[in-house]
SELODO-357211 format. One record per residue (C-alpha): residue number from 0; residue in three letters; z negated, y negated, x. Coordinates in steps of 0.5 Angstrom, whole numbers, padded with zeros to 4 digits. Layout:
! residues N
> resi resn Z Y X
> NUM ALA Z Y X
...
This chain:
! residues 80
> resi resn Z Y X
> 0 MET -0012 -0019 0091
> 1 THR -0017 -0014 0088
> 2 LYS -0017 -0007 0091
> 3 ILE -0020 0000 0088
> 4 ARG -0022 0004 0094
> 5 LEU -0027 0008 0098
> 6 ALA -0033 0006 0102
> 7 ARG -0036 0011 0106
> 8 PHE -0043 0013 0106
> 9 GLY -0047 0019 0109
> 10 SER -0049 0021 0116
> 11 LYS -0045 0022 0122
> 12 GLY -0041 0029 0120
> 13 ASN -0043 0028 0113
> 14 PRO -0039 0023 0109
> 15 HIS -0040 0021 0102
> 16 TYR -0035 0016 0099
> 17 ARG -0036 0011 0093
> 18 ILE -0030 0009 0089
> 19 VAL -0031 0001 0089
> 20 VAL -0028 -0005 0087
> 21 MET -0027 -0010 0092
> 22 ASP -0023 -0016 0095
> 23 SER -0018 -0014 0100
> 24 ARG -0021 -0018 0105
> 25 THR -0027 -0015 0105
> 26 LYS -0029 -0010 0110
> 27 ARG -0029 -0002 0108
> 28 ASP -0037 -0002 0107
> 29 GLY -0038 -0009 0106
> 30 GLY -0040 -0012 0099
> 31 TYR -0037 -0010 0093
> 32 ILE -0036 -0012 0086
> 33 GLU -0037 -0006 0082
> 34 ARG -0038 0001 0083
> 35 LEU -0034 0006 0079
> 36 GLY -0036 0013 0082
> 37 TYR -0037 0017 0088
> 38 TYR -0033 0023 0092
> 39 ASP -0036 0028 0096
> 40 PRO -0030 0031 0100
> 41 ARG -0034 0037 0103
> 42 LYS -0035 0039 0096
> 43 THR -0042 0041 0097
> 44 THR -0045 0040 0090
> 45 LYS -0042 0042 0083
> 46 ASP -0040 0035 0081
> 47 TRP -0037 0033 0088
> 48 LEU -0032 0028 0084
> 49 LYS -0034 0023 0078
> 50 ILE -0030 0017 0076
> 51 ASP -0032 0012 0070
> 52 LEU -0024 0012 0068
> 53 GLU -0026 0007 0062
> 54 ARG -0028 0002 0068
> 55 VAL -0022 0004 0072
> 56 ASN -0017 0003 0066
> 57 TYR -0020 -0004 0065
> 58 TRP -0019 -0006 0073
> 59 LEU -0012 -0003 0073
> 60 SER -0011 -0008 0067
> 61 VAL -0013 -0014 0070
> 62 GLY -0009 -0013 0076
> 63 ALA -0013 -0009 0081
> 64 GLN -0009 -0004 0086
> 65 PRO -0012 0003 0088
> 66 THR -0011 0006 0095
> 67 ASP -0006 0012 0095
> 68 THR -0013 0016 0096
> 69 VAL -0016 0013 0090
> 70 LYS -0010 0014 0086
> 71 ARG -0010 0022 0088
> 72 LEU -0017 0022 0086
> 73 ILE -0016 0018 0079
> 74 LYS -0011 0024 0077
> 75 LEU -0016 0029 0079
> 76 ALA -0021 0026 0075
> 77 SER -0017 0025 0069
> 78 ASN -0015 0033 0069
> 79 GLN -0022 0035 0069
């Protein structure tokens, strides 16, 4: 099964996440199929959330399942 989920990057105490498409059996920070955007939970920059909504819609149409957090972020990005 294909999932749209977060992969953690950044140093200890300074998390940054990439919103990626990956197989559900892959480790959290393992190899991914496609990168769809990024998310900075600390909001240190003006553009702390960026998602390619066209590609998200494509992956949803072919059956990819977003995690709960990614669903919330997609909703935030579509309202911006």
